[in-house]
C-alpha positions, 0 to 999 in steps of 0.5 A: 248304847241304849239311847232310849234309856232315861238317865238316872242322873240330872244336874241341878238346875242353875249349876254352872257347866263342868267345863268352858273353853273360850277363844282358845288359841295355841301356837308352836314354833317348829324350826322357823315355822309357826304352827297354829295348833288351835284357832279360836276354839269355844267349847262348853260341856255340861255336867253329866255329859259325854262329849267326843272330840274327833278330827284327822291327825294334826287337827288339834285334838291332843292340843285341845285335851292338854289345854282342857287338862291344864297341862299347857296354857293357851296363848289366848283364851280362857278355861273355866272348871265348874264356874271357876276361871283358871286364867289367873292361877299360878302353877301351884294352884293349877296343879292343885286344881288339876289333881282335885277336879280333873281325871285323866284316862290314857290310851297306854293306861299309865299305871306304875308297874311296881304298884298294885292296882289298889296302890295305883288307884289310891295314889291321886287321893294320897297326893291331895291328902285325902287317902281315907276318902279315897279308900271309901270311894275305891270300894264303890268304884271297884264294884262298879268297874268289876275290879274288886278281885284284881286290886292286889294284882300288879299291872303286868298281871292284868289284861288290857281291859282290866288295866283300863278299868283300873286306870278309870278308877284312878281317874275317878278316885278324887270325884273329879268334875271332868274325866279327860280320856285320850283314845281310851280304847286305842290299845284294846281289842274291839270287844274290850273297847266296847266294854270300856265305852259301855262303862263310861256311858253308864257312868255318865248316864247313871252316876253323873260322870262328865267325860270328854273323850278324844278319839279317831274311832267313829264307833267309839264316838257314837257312844257319846251324847255329842260329837264335836269336830276339829279340822286345822285347829278349828271347831267345824261342827258338832252332832248330837246322838239324838239327831238320827243317823249319827254314823253318817253325820260323823263320816260326812264331817270327817270326809268334808 
């Protein structure tokens, strides 16, 4: 990623953060034991920011992503999306907010095998009754993501990189406030993974996407503007891409 390139997107002054988490706690019962998966986690993500979340296995990364994606509720704490508090919303309102304001990008792509790439991408827009606008957005996204000639193919006719580009188009089709990416390069070879990360970086820098990515890969995390570290359910530090030797800072944080 060219850290010296000037961004072409800048959020409007006074705009609320894309996402704010305050005092998140999450516990699970496993047999007779209570597992404290998250402990008093605070996280704020600006619009147009690319944040990576790193930590060892069992650190709480996936739990944090599930809470930020409104797929689970915290035991304590609150989450705001674009300045709107989600604490008081019922299940139907949370589902609607999730469909309209959050995009999801998964390690395993999660594409429906019996649908074409076009149908997979448009499905979230159709679910909120916005199919016409989705079709307009798809034309632009397909060009940006270089999948225009693959839209009528089914997933088993696509390479891994093409599947992840289709999945990214699906995540973006409703123009979400935040894209939540769960190990998006985990099932890709290194070259294809770098291409997907470059697309995410370009989208953040030039098109104003906001991305929160969970990853175990320091190379992937280095594409983000900010890396935050979890250990034993707690946030234990962060590093900005502009801070110098990012890889050394990441390796030190993960080994500490």
